[in-house]
MIKE-513559 format. One record per residue: residue number from 1; residue in one letter; x, y, z of N, C-alpha, C, CB in turn. Coordinates in nm, 4 decimals, decimal comma, padded with zeros to 6 digits. Glycine has a CB too. Example, Ala and Ser with C-alpha at 12.3 -4.5 7.8 and 13.67 -1.06 7.14 Angstrom:
! residues 2
<nukol=1 | torfi=A | n.px=01,3190 | n.py=-00,5690 | n.pz=00,7800 | ca.px=01,2300 | ca.py=-00,4500 | ca.pz=00,7800 | c.px=01,3200 | c.py=-00,3300 | c.pz=00,7800 | cb.px=01,1308 | cb.py=-00,4473 | cb.pz=00,9046>
<nukol=2 | torfi=S | n.px=01,2850 | n.py=-00,2250 | n.pz=00,7080 | ca.px=01,3670 | ca.py=-00,1060 | ca.pz=00,7140 | c.px=01,2900 | c.py=00,0030 | c.pz=00,7870 | cb.px=01,4084 | cb.py=-00,0598 | cb.pz=00,5725>
***
This chain:
! residues 81
<nukol=1 | torfi=X | n.px=-00,5049 | n.py=12,0801 | n.pz=08,6957 | ca.px=-00,4994 | ca.py=11,9737 | ca.pz=08,5989 | c.px=-00,3557 | c.py=11,9522 | c.pz=08,5555 | cb.px=-00,5888 | cb.py=12,0044 | cb.pz=08,4790>
<nukol=2 | torfi=X | n.px=-00,3227 | n.py=11,8281 | n.pz=08,5303 | ca.px=-00,1880 | ca.py=11,7949 | ca.pz=08,4864 | c.px=-00,1709 | c.py=11,8141 | c.pz=08,3376 | cb.px=-00,1545 | cb.py=11,6532 | cb.pz=08,5237>
<nukol=3 | torfi=X | n.px=-00,0526 | n.py=11,7839 | n.pz=08,2928 | ca.px=-00,0252 | ca.py=11,7926 | ca.pz=08,1488 | c.px=-00,1018 | c.py=11,6835 | c.pz=08,0754 | cb.px=00,1269 | cb.py=11,7805 | cb.pz=08,1201>
<nukol=4 | torfi=X | n.px=-00,1530 | n.py=11,7180 | n.pz=07,9593 | ca.px=-00,2269 | ca.py=11,6208 | ca.pz=07,8797 | c.px=-00,1283 | c.py=11,5424 | c.pz=07,7946 | cb.px=-00,3339 | cb.py=11,6904 | cb.pz=07,7909>
<nukol=5 | torfi=X | n.px=-00,1467 | n.py=11,4133 | n.pz=07,7909 | ca.px=-00,0617 | ca.py=11,3293 | ca.pz=07,7084 | c.px=-00,1156 | c.py=11,3266 | c.pz=07,5668 | cb.px=-00,0523 | cb.py=11,1869 | cb.pz=07,7658>
<nukol=6 | torfi=X | n.px=-00,0361 | n.py=11,2743 | n.pz=07,4765 | ca.px=-00,0777 | ca.py=11,2635 | ca.pz=07,3368 | c.px=-00,2017 | c.py=11,1759 | c.pz=07,3258 | cb.px=00,0363 | cb.py=11,2064 | cb.pz=07,2501>
<nukol=7 | torfi=X | n.px=-00,2105 | n.py=11,0721 | n.pz=07,4080 | ca.px=-00,3263 | ca.py=10,9830 | ca.pz=07,4045 | c.px=-00,4530 | c.py=11,0568 | c.pz=07,4475 | cb.px=-00,3029 | cb.py=10,8609 | cb.pz=07,4949>
<nukol=8 | torfi=X | n.px=-00,4420 | n.py=11,1430 | n.pz=07,5487 | ca.px=-00,5576 | ca.py=11,2211 | ca.pz=07,5939 | c.px=-00,6079 | c.py=11,3129 | c.pz=07,4824 | cb.px=-00,5212 | cb.py=11,3042 | cb.pz=07,7188>
<nukol=9 | torfi=X | n.px=-00,5165 | n.py=11,3761 | n.pz=07,4128 | ca.px=-00,5539 | ca.py=11,4671 | ca.pz=07,3042 | c.px=-00,6192 | c.py=11,3890 | c.pz=07,1906 | cb.px=-00,4301 | cb.py=11,5445 | cb.pz=07,2522>
<nukol=10 | torfi=X | n.px=-00,5631 | n.py=11,2726 | n.pz=07,1554 | ca.px=-00,6215 | ca.py=11,1897 | ca.pz=07,0495 | c.px=-00,7613 | c.py=11,1431 | c.pz=07,0886 | cb.px=-00,5315 | cb.py=11,0684 | cb.pz=07,0199>
<nukol=11 | torfi=X | n.px=-00,7811 | n.py=11,1084 | n.pz=07,2147 | ca.px=-00,9119 | ca.py=11,0651 | ca.pz=07,2627 | c.px=-01,0120 | c.py=11,1800 | c.pz=07,2531 | cb.px=-00,9024 | cb.py=11,0136 | cb.pz=07,4080>
<nukol=12 | torfi=X | n.px=-00,9709 | n.py=11,2999 | n.pz=07,2906 | ca.px=-01,0590 | ca.py=11,4159 | ca.pz=07,2812 | c.px=-01,0970 | c.py=11,4441 | c.pz=07,1365 | cb.px=-00,9923 | cb.py=11,5387 | cb.pz=07,3428>
<nukol=13 | torfi=X | n.px=-01,0001 | n.py=11,4315 | n.pz=07,0459 | ca.px=-01,0289 | ca.py=11,4532 | ca.pz=06,9043 | c.px=-01,1281 | c.py=11,3485 | c.pz=06,8544 | cb.px=-00,8990 | cb.py=11,4487 | cb.pz=06,8207>
<nukol=14 | torfi=X | n.px=-01,1089 | n.py=11,2252 | n.pz=06,8944 | ca.px=-01,1984 | ca.py=11,1174 | ca.pz=06,8520 | c.px=-01,3390 | c.py=11,1401 | c.pz=06,9048 | cb.px=-01,1456 | cb.py=10,9816 | cb.pz=06,8995>
<nukol=15 | torfi=X | n.px=-01,3499 | n.py=11,1986 | n.pz=07,0216 | ca.px=-01,4813 | ca.py=11,2252 | ca.pz=07,0811 | c.px=-01,5331 | c.py=11,3629 | c.pz=07,0403 | cb.px=-01,4738 | cb.py=11,2150 | cb.pz=07,2343>
<nukol=16 | torfi=X | n.px=-01,4604 | n.py=11,4313 | n.pz=06,9551 | ca.px=-01,4949 | ca.py=11,5652 | ca.pz=06,9046 | c.px=-01,5057 | c.py=11,6692 | c.pz=07,0162 | cb.px=-01,6264 | cb.py=11,5594 | cb.pz=06,8281>
<nukol=17 | torfi=X | n.px=-01,4273 | n.py=11,6514 | n.pz=07,1194 | ca.px=-01,4224 | ca.py=11,7466 | ca.pz=07,2292 | c.px=-01,3174 | c.py=11,8538 | c.pz=07,2002 | cb.px=-01,3917 | cb.py=11,6745 | cb.pz=07,3624>
<nukol=18 | torfi=X | n.px=-01,2163 | n.py=11,8139 | n.pz=07,1283 | ca.px=-01,1049 | ca.py=11,9023 | ca.pz=07,0966 | c.px=-01,1528 | c.py=12,0118 | c.pz=07,0023 | cb.px=-00,9874 | cb.py=11,8232 | cb.pz=07,0339>
<nukol=19 | torfi=X | n.px=-01,1427 | n.py=12,1376 | n.pz=07,0436 | ca.px=-01,1930 | ca.py=12,2480 | ca.pz=06,9621 | c.px=-01,0989 | c.py=12,3679 | c.pz=06,9728 | cb.px=-01,3364 | cb.py=12,2874 | cb.pz=07,0057>
<nukol=20 | torfi=X | n.px=-00,9867 | n.py=12,3660 | n.pz=06,8978 | ca.px=-00,8974 | ca.py=12,4819 | ca.pz=06,9040 | c.px=-00,9611 | c.py=12,6008 | c.pz=06,8336 | cb.px=-00,7604 | cb.py=12,4491 | cb.pz=06,8407>
<nukol=21 | torfi=X | n.px=-00,9133 | n.py=12,7191 | n.pz=06,8637 | ca.px=-00,9633 | ca.py=12,8398 | ca.pz=06,7990 | c.px=-00,9219 | c.py=12,8335 | c.pz=06,6522 | cb.px=-00,9086 | cb.py=12,9701 | cb.pz=06,8688>
<nukol=22 | torfi=X | n.px=-01,0194 | n.py=12,8534 | n.pz=06,5642 | ca.px=-00,9947 | ca.py=12,8431 | ca.pz=06,4206 | c.px=-00,9591 | c.py=12,9808 | c.pz=06,3658 | cb.px=-01,1186 | cb.py=12,7848 | cb.pz=06,3467>
<nukol=23 | torfi=X | n.px=-00,8556 | n.py=12,9856 | n.pz=06,2859 | ca.px=-00,8129 | ca.py=13,1099 | ca.pz=06,2238 | c.px=-00,9184 | c.py=13,1535 | c.pz=06,1227 | cb.px=-00,6742 | cb.py=13,0936 | cb.pz=06,1560>
<nukol=24 | torfi=X | n.px=-00,9563 | n.py=13,2817 | n.pz=06,1232 | ca.px=-01,0633 | ca.py=13,3289 | ca.pz=06,0357 | c.px=-01,0112 | c.py=13,4036 | c.pz=05,9134 | cb.px=-01,1567 | cb.py=13,4182 | cb.pz=06,1130>
<nukol=25 | torfi=X | n.px=-00,9091 | n.py=13,4865 | n.pz=05,9285 | ca.px=-00,8574 | ca.py=13,5652 | ca.pz=05,8169 | c.px=-00,7277 | c.py=13,5037 | c.pz=05,7651 | cb.px=-00,8344 | cb.py=13,7118 | cb.pz=05,8596>
<nukol=26 | torfi=X | n.px=-00,7234 | n.py=13,4848 | n.pz=05,6325 | ca.px=-00,6065 | ca.py=13,4264 | ca.pz=05,5677 | c.px=-00,5376 | c.py=13,5311 | c.pz=05,4813 | cb.px=-00,6462 | cb.py=13,3038 | cb.pz=05,4828>
<nukol=27 | torfi=X | n.px=-00,4057 | n.py=13,5214 | n.pz=05,4735 | ca.px=-00,3317 | ca.py=13,6035 | ca.pz=05,3778 | c.px=-00,3571 | c.py=13,5475 | c.pz=05,2387 | cb.px=-00,1780 | cb.py=13,6063 | cb.pz=05,4108>
<nukol=28 | torfi=X | n.px=-00,3106 | n.py=13,6180 | n.pz=05,1387 | ca.px=-00,3276 | ca.py=13,5739 | ca.pz=05,0007 | c.px=-00,2644 | c.py=13,4355 | c.pz=04,9805 | cb.px=-00,2653 | cb.py=13,6765 | cb.pz=04,9035>
<nukol=29 | torfi=X | n.px=-00,1455 | n.py=13,4167 | n.pz=05,0319 | ca.px=-00,0748 | ca.py=13,2886 | ca.pz=05,0175 | c.px=-00,1498 | c.py=13,1770 | c.pz=05,0898 | cb.px=00,0693 | cb.py=13,2998 | cb.pz=05,0723>
<nukol=30 | torfi=X | n.px=-00,1972 | n.py=13,2037 | n.pz=05,2107 | ca.px=-00,2718 | ca.py=13,1031 | ca.pz=05,2862 | c.px=-00,4030 | c.py=13,0677 | c.pz=05,2174 | cb.px=-00,2991 | cb.py=13,1527 | cb.pz=05,4278>
<nukol=31 | torfi=X | n.px=-00,4697 | n.py=13,1698 | n.pz=05,1617 | ca.px=-00,5949 | ca.py=13,1456 | ca.pz=05,0899 | c.px=-00,5697 | c.py=13,0596 | c.pz=04,9666 | cb.px=-00,6611 | cb.py=13,2789 | cb.pz=05,0496>
<nukol=32 | torfi=X | n.px=-00,4593 | n.py=13,0848 | n.pz=04,8975 | ca.px=-00,4243 | ca.py=13,0050 | ca.pz=04,7797 | c.px=-00,4014 | c.py=12,8595 | c.pz=04,8191 | cb.px=-00,2989 | cb.py=13,0621 | cb.pz=04,7106>
<nukol=33 | torfi=X | n.px=-00,3312 | n.py=12,8367 | n.pz=04,9285 | ca.px=-00,3081 | ca.py=12,7001 | ca.pz=04,9771 | c.px=-00,4398 | c.py=12,6340 | c.pz=05,0169 | cb.px=-00,2109 | cb.py=12,7010 | cb.pz=05,0969>
<nukol=34 | torfi=X | n.px=-00,5272 | n.py=12,7078 | n.pz=05,0824 | ca.px=-00,6558 | ca.py=12,6558 | ca.pz=05,1276 | c.px=-00,7430 | c.py=12,6144 | c.pz=05,0090 | cb.px=-00,7285 | cb.py=12,7605 | cb.pz=05,2129>
<nukol=35 | torfi=X | n.px=-00,7401 | n.py=12,6953 | n.pz=04,9022 | ca.px=-00,8218 | ca.py=12,6673 | ca.pz=04,7841 | c.px=-00,7539 | c.py=12,5719 | c.pz=04,6858 | cb.px=-00,8553 | cb.py=12,7966 | cb.pz=04,7136>
<nukol=36 | torfi=X | n.px=-00,6253 | n.py=12,5480 | n.pz=04,7053 | ca.px=-00,5529 | ca.py=12,4613 | ca.pz=04,6126 | c.px=-00,5262 | c.py=12,5299 | c.pz=04,4802 | cb.px=-00,6302 | cb.py=12,3336 | cb.pz=04,5892>
<nukol=37 | torfi=X | n.px=-00,5084 | n.py=12,6602 | n.pz=04,4837 | ca.px=-00,4840 | ca.py=12,7392 | ca.pz=04,3623 | c.px=-00,3526 | c.py=12,8138 | c.pz=04,3788 | cb.px=-00,6016 | cb.py=12,8389 | cb.pz=04,3344>
<nukol=38 | torfi=X | n.px=-00,3075 | n.py=12,8731 | n.pz=04,2707 | ca.px=-00,1872 | ca.py=12,9560 | ca.pz=04,2780 | c.px=-00,2228 | c.py=13,0909 | c.pz=04,3398 | cb.px=-00,1236 | cb.py=12,9750 | cb.pz=04,1370>
<nukol=39 | torfi=X | n.px=-00,1208 | n.py=13,1619 | n.pz=04,3853 | ca.px=-00,1420 | ca.py=13,2949 | ca.pz=04,4410 | c.px=-00,2005 | c.py=13,3861 | c.pz=04,3336 | cb.px=-00,0096 | cb.py=13,3534 | cb.pz=04,4965>
<nukol=40 | torfi=X | n.px=-00,1502 | n.py=13,3766 | n.pz=04,2105 | ca.px=-00,2024 | ca.py=13,4592 | ca.pz=04,1017 | c.px=-00,3466 | c.py=13,4231 | c.pz=04,0697 | cb.px=-00,1158 | cb.py=13,4439 | cb.pz=03,9767>
<nukol=41 | torfi=X | n.px=-00,3807 | n.py=13,2958 | n.pz=04,0826 | ca.px=-00,5192 | ca.py=13,2548 | ca.pz=04,0591 | c.px=-00,6145 | c.py=13,3175 | c.pz=04,1589 | cb.px=-00,5310 | cb.py=13,1041 | cb.pz=04,0651>
<nukol=42 | torfi=X | n.px=-00,5713 | n.py=13,3251 | n.pz=04,2845 | ca.px=-00,6548 | ca.py=13,3881 | ca.pz=04,3879 | c.px=-00,6599 | c.py=13,5394 | c.pz=04,3647 | cb.px=-00,5999 | cb.py=13,3563 | cb.pz=04,5309>
<nukol=43 | torfi=X | n.px=-00,5471 | n.py=13,5982 | n.pz=04,3245 | ca.px=-00,5472 | ca.py=13,7422 | ca.pz=04,2930 | c.px=-00,6499 | c.py=13,7735 | c.pz=04,1843 | cb.px=-00,4061 | cb.py=13,7883 | cb.pz=04,2477>
<nukol=44 | torfi=X | n.px=-00,6542 | n.py=13,6897 | n.pz=04,0825 | ca.px=-00,7495 | ca.py=13,7118 | ca.pz=03,9735 | c.px=-00,8936 | c.py=13,7012 | c.pz=04,0236 | cb.px=-00,7255 | cb.py=13,6107 | cb.pz=03,8601>
<nukol=45 | torfi=X | n.px=-00,9196 | n.py=13,6088 | n.pz=04,1169 | ca.px=-01,0537 | ca.py=13,5976 | ca.pz=04,1754 | c.px=-01,0895 | c.py=13,7233 | c.pz=04,2545 | cb.px=-01,0626 | cb.py=13,4737 | cb.pz=04,2663>
<nukol=46 | torfi=X | n.px=-00,9924 | n.py=13,7803 | n.pz=04,3229 | ca.px=-01,0148 | ca.py=13,9035 | ca.pz=04,3996 | c.px=-01,0380 | c.py=14,0200 | c.pz=04,3037 | cb.px=-00,8941 | cb.py=13,9333 | cb.pz=04,4935>
<nukol=47 | torfi=X | n.px=-00,9532 | n.py=14,0317 | n.pz=04,2014 | ca.px=-00,9656 | ca.py=14,1422 | ca.pz=04,1064 | c.px=-01,0975 | c.py=14,1365 | c.pz=04,0295 | cb.px=-00,8486 | cb.py=14,1406 | cb.pz=04,0087>
<nukol=48 | torfi=X | n.px=-01,1460 | n.py=14,0150 | n.pz=04,0028 | ca.px=-01,2727 | ca.py=14,0017 | ca.pz=03,9302 | c.px=-01,3930 | c.py=14,0062 | c.pz=04,0250 | cb.px=-01,2742 | cb.py=13,8707 | cb.pz=03,8505>
<nukol=49 | torfi=X | n.px=-01,3656 | n.py=14,0348 | n.pz=04,1524 | ca.px=-01,4683 | ca.py=14,0511 | ca.pz=04,2563 | c.px=-01,5499 | c.py=13,9242 | c.pz=04,2809 | cb.px=-01,5619 | cb.py=14,1637 | cb.pz=04,2183>
<nukol=50 | torfi=X | n.px=-01,4856 | n.py=13,8088 | n.pz=04,2638 | ca.px=-01,5490 | ca.py=13,6806 | ca.pz=04,2950 | c.px=-01,5344 | c.py=13,6520 | c.pz=04,4441 | cb.px=-01,4868 | cb.py=13,5655 | cb.pz=04,2107>
<nukol=51 | torfi=X | n.px=-01,4198 | n.py=13,6876 | n.pz=04,4997 | ca.px=-01,3934 | ca.py=13,6690 | ca.pz=04,6429 | c.px=-01,3648 | c.py=13,8059 | c.pz=04,7032 | cb.px=-01,2731 | cb.py=13,5700 | cb.pz=04,6675>
<nukol=52 | torfi=X | n.px=-01,4421 | n.py=13,8467 | n.pz=04,8050 | ca.px=-01,4167 | ca.py=13,9763 | ca.pz=04,8701 | c.px=-01,2941 | c.py=13,9695 | c.pz=04,9612 | cb.px=-01,5400 | cb.py=14,0207 | cb.pz=04,9514>
<nukol=53 | torfi=X | n.px=-01,2381 | n.py=14,0853 | n.pz=04,9903 | ca.px=-01,1224 | ca.py=14,0925 | ca.pz=05,0798 | c.px=-01,1532 | c.py=14,1826 | c.pz=05,1982 | cb.px=-00,9981 | cb.py=14,1437 | cb.pz=05,0045>
<nukol=54 | torfi=X | n.px=-01,0773 | n.py=14,1622 | n.pz=05,3042 | ca.px=-01,0845 | ca.py=14,2471 | ca.pz=05,4230 | c.px=-00,9590 | c.py=14,3327 | c.pz=05,4199 | cb.px=-01,0956 | cb.py=14,1624 | cb.pz=05,5578>
<nukol=55 | torfi=X | n.px=-00,9779 | n.py=14,4646 | n.pz=05,4222 | ca.px=-00,8646 | ca.py=14,5557 | ca.pz=05,4121 | c.px=-00,8880 | c.py=14,6743 | c.pz=05,5040 | cb.px=-00,8432 | cb.py=14,6026 | cb.pz=05,2660>
<nukol=56 | torfi=X | n.px=-00,7887 | n.py=14,7049 | n.pz=05,5857 | ca.px=-00,7976 | ca.py=14,8190 | ca.pz=05,6756 | c.px=-00,7589 | c.py=14,9450 | c.pz=05,5994 | cb.px=-00,7070 | cb.py=14,7994 | cb.pz=05,8001>
<nukol=57 | torfi=X | n.px=-00,8257 | n.py=15,0567 | n.pz=05,6290 | ca.px=-00,7939 | ca.py=15,1836 | ca.pz=05,5631 | c.px=-00,6472 | c.py=15,2182 | c.pz=05,5831 | cb.px=-00,8831 | cb.py=15,2969 | cb.pz=05,6169>
<nukol=58 | torfi=X | n.px=-00,5837 | n.py=15,2583 | n.pz=05,4753 | ca.px=-00,4445 | ca.py=15,3003 | ca.pz=05,4816 | c.px=-00,3436 | c.py=15,1880 | c.pz=05,4784 | cb.px=-00,4234 | cb.py=15,3785 | cb.pz=05,6028>
<nukol=59 | torfi=X | n.px=-00,3882 | n.py=15,0655 | n.pz=05,4736 | ca.px=-00,2976 | ca.py=14,9507 | ca.pz=05,4700 | c.px=-00,3076 | c.py=14,8806 | c.pz=05,3351 | cb.px=-00,3294 | cb.py=14,8519 | cb.pz=05,5846>
<nukol=60 | torfi=X | n.px=-00,1971 | n.py=14,8244 | n.pz=05,2897 | ca.px=-00,1959 | ca.py=14,7524 | ca.pz=05,1622 | c.px=-00,2337 | c.py=14,6061 | c.pz=05,1793 | cb.px=-00,0591 | cb.py=14,7626 | cb.pz=05,0974>
<nukol=61 | torfi=X | n.px=-00,2087 | n.py=14,5520 | n.pz=05,2972 | ca.px=-00,2313 | ca.py=14,4094 | ca.pz=05,3215 | c.px=-00,3798 | c.py=14,3764 | c.pz=05,3116 | cb.px=-00,1767 | cb.py=14,3686 | cb.pz=05,4597>
<nukol=62 | torfi=X | n.px=-00,4089 | n.py=14,2681 | n.pz=05,2394 | ca.px=-00,5465 | ca.py=14,2228 | ca.pz=05,2231 | c.px=-00,5601 | c.py=14,0829 | c.pz=05,2809 | cb.px=-00,5887 | cb.py=14,2251 | cb.pz=05,0740>
<nukol=63 | torfi=X | n.px=-00,6745 | n.py=14,0558 | n.pz=05,3399 | ca.px=-00,7015 | ca.py=13,9253 | ca.pz=05,3984 | c.px=-00,8304 | c.py=13,8693 | c.pz=05,3398 | cb.px=-00,7109 | cb.py=13,9346 | cb.pz=05,5526>
<nukol=64 | torfi=X | n.px=-00,8385 | n.py=13,7388 | n.pz=05,3346 | ca.px=-00,9596 | ca.py=13,6726 | ca.pz=05,2886 | c.px=-01,0235 | c.py=13,6004 | c.pz=05,4066 | cb.px=-00,9290 | cb.py=13,5737 | cb.pz=05,1724>
<nukol=65 | torfi=X | n.px=-01,1536 | n.py=13,6186 | n.pz=05,4210 | ca.px=-01,2304 | ca.py=13,5550 | ca.pz=05,5270 | c.px=-01,2541 | c.py=13,4087 | c.pz=05,4892 | cb.px=-01,3656 | cb.py=13,6296 | cb.pz=05,5510>
<nukol=66 | torfi=X | n.px=-01,2293 | n.py=13,3181 | n.pz=05,5815 | ca.px=-01,2463 | ca.py=13,1755 | ca.pz=05,5540 | c.px=-01,3908 | c.py=13,1428 | c.pz=05,5161 | cb.px=-01,2041 | cb.py=13,0928 | cb.pz=05,6758>
<nukol=67 | torfi=X | n.px=-01,4865 | n.py=13,2184 | n.pz=05,5696 | ca.px=-01,6267 | ca.py=13,1945 | ca.pz=05,5343 | c.px=-01,6519 | c.py=13,2267 | c.pz=05,3868 | cb.px=-01,7199 | cb.py=13,2788 | cb.pz=05,6238>
<nukol=68 | torfi=X | n.px=-01,5866 | n.py=13,3313 | n.pz=05,3355 | ca.px=-01,5994 | ca.py=13,3655 | ca.pz=05,1936 | c.px=-01,5333 | c.py=13,2589 | c.pz=05,1064 | cb.px=-01,5369 | cb.py=13,5037 | cb.pz=05,1654>
<nukol=69 | torfi=X | n.px=-01,4215 | n.py=13,2057 | n.pz=05,1533 | ca.px=-01,3538 | ca.py=13,0989 | ca.pz=05,0780 | c.px=-01,4409 | c.py=12,9733 | c.pz=05,0740 | cb.px=-01,2156 | cb.py=13,0663 | cb.pz=05,1411>
<nukol=70 | torfi=X | n.px=-01,5029 | n.py=12,9416 | n.pz=05,1868 | ca.px=-01,5925 | ca.py=12,8257 | ca.pz=05,1914 | c.px=-01,7147 | c.py=12,8466 | c.pz=05,1025 | cb.px=-01,6368 | cb.py=12,7984 | cb.pz=05,3355>
<nukol=71 | torfi=X | n.px=-01,7673 | n.py=12,9690 | n.pz=05,0991 | ca.px=-01,8810 | ca.py=13,0007 | ca.pz=05,0121 | c.px=-01,8411 | c.py=12,9834 | c.pz=04,8655 | cb.px=-01,9312 | cb.py=13,1455 | cb.pz=05,0378>
<nukol=72 | torfi=X | n.px=-01,7215 | n.py=13,0293 | n.pz=04,8303 | ca.px=-01,6716 | ca.py=13,0128 | ca.pz=04,6943 | c.px=-01,6653 | c.py=12,8649 | c.pz=04,6573 | cb.px=-01,5330 | cb.py=13,0777 | cb.pz=04,6795>
<nukol=73 | torfi=X | n.px=-01,6159 | n.py=12,7839 | n.pz=04,7486 | ca.px=-01,6064 | ca.py=12,6395 | ca.pz=04,7232 | c.px=-01,7452 | c.py=12,5802 | c.pz=04,7028 | cb.px=-01,5344 | cb.py=12,5678 | cb.pz=04,8399>
<nukol=74 | torfi=X | n.px=-01,8386 | n.py=12,6144 | n.pz=04,7896 | ca.px=-01,9747 | ca.py=12,5593 | ca.pz=04,7796 | c.px=-02,0435 | c.py=12,6012 | c.pz=04,6503 | cb.px=-02,0588 | cb.py=12,6039 | cb.pz=04,8991>
<nukol=75 | torfi=X | n.px=-02,0238 | n.py=12,7250 | n.pz=04,6078 | ca.px=-02,0876 | ca.py=12,7740 | ca.pz=04,4846 | c.px=-02,0317 | c.py=12,7090 | c.pz=04,3598 | cb.px=-02,0718 | cb.py=12,9237 | cb.pz=04,4739>
<nukol=76 | torfi=X | n.px=-01,9090 | n.py=12,6594 | n.pz=04,3683 | ca.px=-01,8418 | ca.py=12,6052 | ca.pz=04,2509 | c.px=-01,8330 | c.py=12,4528 | c.pz=04,2509 | cb.px=-01,7041 | cb.py=12,6629 | cb.pz=04,2411>
<nukol=77 | torfi=X | n.px=-01,9093 | n.py=12,3888 | n.pz=04,3344 | ca.px=-01,9124 | ca.py=12,2428 | ca.pz=04,3330 | c.px=-01,9947 | c.py=12,1952 | c.pz=04,2143 | cb.px=-01,9703 | cb.py=12,1870 | cb.pz=04,4657>
<nukol=78 | torfi=X | n.px=-01,9465 | n.py=12,0921 | n.pz=04,1487 | ca.px=-02,0141 | ca.py=12,0367 | ca.pz=04,0312 | c.px=-02,0138 | c.py=11,8849 | c.pz=04,0440 | cb.px=-01,9445 | cb.py=12,0825 | cb.pz=03,8975>
<nukol=79 | torfi=X | n.px=-02,1253 | n.py=11,8236 | n.pz=04,0051 | ca.px=-02,1338 | ca.py=11,6774 | ca.pz=04,0020 | c.px=-02,1417 | c.py=11,6354 | c.pz=03,8568 | cb.px=-02,2572 | cb.py=11,6242 | cb.pz=04,0835>
<nukol=80 | torfi=X | n.px=-02,0460 | n.py=11,5550 | n.pz=03,8149 | ca.px=-02,0449 | ca.py=11,5055 | ca.pz=03,6778 | c.px=-02,1101 | c.py=11,3699 | c.pz=03,6724 | cb.px=-01,9021 | cb.py=11,4985 | cb.pz=03,6225>
<nukol=81 | torfi=X | n.px=-02,1849 | n.py=11,3448 | n.pz=03,5680 | ca.px=-02,2491 | ca.py=11,2132 | ca.pz=03,5487 | c.px=-02,1634 | c.py=11,1257 | c.pz=03,4623 | cb.px=-02,3884 | cb.py=11,2279 | cb.pz=03,4860>
***
């Protein structure tokens, strides 16, 4: 197969054929950007056990699963009249 042009990629996206691998684990900063909150706001959600984290034994780095972030968003949706 040859190189794909920008038009080919746009056509695939329009036809919903384009399916890149989606990142699953976000850093604290990435999770804050995804949720539209500050880094400290996300830290407070983690500390209050509203959003779980993924952490390897012996490591300080914590990651947030995108599925947990999406669940948080769905649980906190409100419709105002």
